[in-house]
C-alpha positions in Angstrom: 2.3 -39.6 -42.7 0.2 -41.0 -39.7 2.5 -39.2 -36.9 1.7 -36.0 -38.7 -2.0 -36.3 -38.6 -2.0 -37.4 -35.0 -0.1 -33.8 -33.8 -2.2 -32.0 -35.9 -5.3 -33.6 -34.0 -3.2 -33.6 -30.6 -2.3 -29.6 -31.5 -5.9 -27.9 -30.6 -5.3 -30.3 -27.2 -2.0 -28.9 -26.4 -2.6 -25.4 -27.0 -5.8 -25.3 -24.9 -3.7 -26.8 -22.3 -0.9 -24.6 -23.2 -3.9 -21.9 -22.7 -5.3 -23.3 -19.3 -1.8 -23.3 -17.3 -0.9 -19.7 -18.9 -4.5 -18.6 -17.0 -3.8 -20.4 -14.2 0.0 -18.6 -13.5 -1.9 -15.4 -14.4 -4.4 -16.0 -11.8 -1.7 -16.9 -9.3 0.2 -14.3 -10.3 3.3 -16.9 -10.5 4.2 -16.1 -14.3 7.8 -16.1 -15.1 7.9 -12.6 -15.0 5.5 -10.4 -12.5 5.7 -6.7 -12.7 3.8 -4.1 -10.2 3.2 -0.8 -9.5 5.2 1.1 -7.0 5.2 5.2 -6.2 8.2 6.9 -7.4 10.4 8.2 -5.1 9.8 11.9 -5.8 6.1 11.6 -5.7 6.7 9.8 -2.3 8.7 12.8 -1.3 6.2 15.0 -2.1 3.2 13.2 -0.4 5.0 12.7 3.2 6.0 16.4 3.1 2.6 17.6 2.3 1.4 15.0 5.2 3.7 16.8 7.5 2.8 20.4 6.2 -1.3 19.4 6.8 -0.8 18.5 10.8 1.7 21.6 11.1 -1.1 23.5 10.1 -3.3 22.0 12.5 -0.8 22.4 15.3 0.5 19.0 15.5 3.7 17.9 15.0 4.1 14.6 13.4 6.1 11.7 11.4 4.8 10.7 8.0 5.9 7.4 6.5 5.2 6.5 3.0 5.7 2.6 2.4 5.9 0.5 -0.9 3.6 -2.0 -1.8 5.8 -4.3 0.2 5.7 -2.7 2.8 9.0 -1.0 3.2 9.6 2.6 4.2 10.4 4.3 1.3 10.2 8.1 2.3 9.7 9.5 5.9 9.4 12.8 7.1 9.8 14.1 10.4 8.5 17.5 11.6 11.3 19.3 14.2 9.1 18.5 17.4 7.5 15.1 16.6 8.7 12.7 19.1 11.3 10.1 17.5 8.6 7.1 18.3 6.1 8.8 15.7 8.8 7.2 13.3 7.8 3.5 14.0 4.4 4.0 14.6 3.5 5.8 11.5 5.5 2.9 9.6 3.7 0.3 10.9 0.2 1.9 10.4 1.0 2.0 6.9 2.3 -1.5 6.8 -1.0 -2.7 8.3 -2.8 -0.8 5.0 -0.3 -3.2 2.8 -1.8 -6.1 5.1 -5.4 -5.3 4.5 -5.7 -3.5 1.6 -7.6 -1.1 3.3 -6.9 2.5 5.6 -5.9 1.5 8.7 -9.0 2.7 10.8 -11.3 0.8 8.8 -9.1 -2.2 9.3 -9.6 -1.5 13.2 -13.4 -1.0 12.7 -14.1 -3.8 10.8 -11.8 -6.1 12.4 -12.1 -5.7 15.9 -12.0 -9.5 16.8 -8.4 -10.2 15.5 -7.1 -6.7 16.4 -5.2 -7.1 19.8 -4.0 -10.5 18.2 -2.5 -8.0 14.8 -0.8 -5.9 17.0 1.6 -8.3 18.3 2.6 -8.7 14.6 6.0 -7.7 14.5 6.0 -4.3 11.9 1.9 -3.9 12.3 -0.3 -1.5 14.0 -3.9 -1.7 13.5 -4.5 1.7 14.4 -6.3 4.9 12.8 -4.3 7.2 10.9 -2.7 5.3 7.8 -4.1 5.5 4.3 -3.6 3.5 1.1 -1.9 5.4 -1.9 -4.1 4.2 -5.1 -3.5 5.1 -8.8 -5.8 3.5 -11.2 -7.1 1.3 -9.2 -3.5 -0.2 -8.2 -2.6 0.2 -4.5 1.4 1.5 -5.4 2.0 2.1 -1.5 0.6 3.8 1.8 0.9 6.7 4.1 1.2 6.4 7.3 1.2 9.4 9.9 1.6 9.2 13.7 2.2 12.3 16.2 -1.1 13.9 16.0 -3.5 13.5 19.0 -5.5 10.8 17.9 -5.3 8.5 14.9 -8.5 10.0 12.9 -6.6 13.5 13.0 -3.7 11.7 11.9 -5.4 10.1 8.9 -7.3 14.0 8.1 -3.7 15.2 7.5 -2.9 12.2 5.2 -5.8 12.0 3.2 -5.5 16.2 2.8 -1.9 15.2 1.5 -3.2 12.6 -0.8 -5.9 15.1 -2.2 -3.0 17.6 -3.3 -1.4 15.3 -5.5 -4.7 13.6 -7.1 -3.8 14.5 -10.4 -0.2 13.2 -10.2 -1.8 9.8 -8.8 -4.4 9.4 -11.6 -1.9 10.1 -14.4 -1.8 6.3 -15.7 
């Protein structure tokens, strides 16, 4: 019987310890199963296509790349006359958004102190022209554009494309 009473006395302590471990795992994102929000391929393709169309209406031949939350390219759309190098530049701009958690132009403006060093990181370019794709408060991807005469113009096209799909991004 004595063992039973010690077990009962320890039960609240064990439950508290388990709750603390679980809370720490949740805070670290290191649980047994981790889920993340991601953009679907259909919406990613629609956004990229609209981004190229938005820039085409302004007279710019661009490439638009949507990357997932890991920075891996999911969709790429290139205007017929967009230079081939715009593919890599758009991708690397979008990856800068994933790295920083903010639009690439804001990253460039806020971290001028490390911009040159960041541009030496393989797969990252800290230039204007990429924006976060968010849904219900989560970053589900990023849209990078390259080819307009200035990153600010790339960013305008990107924002216009996202605005066109506002309702689809807020469905959750």
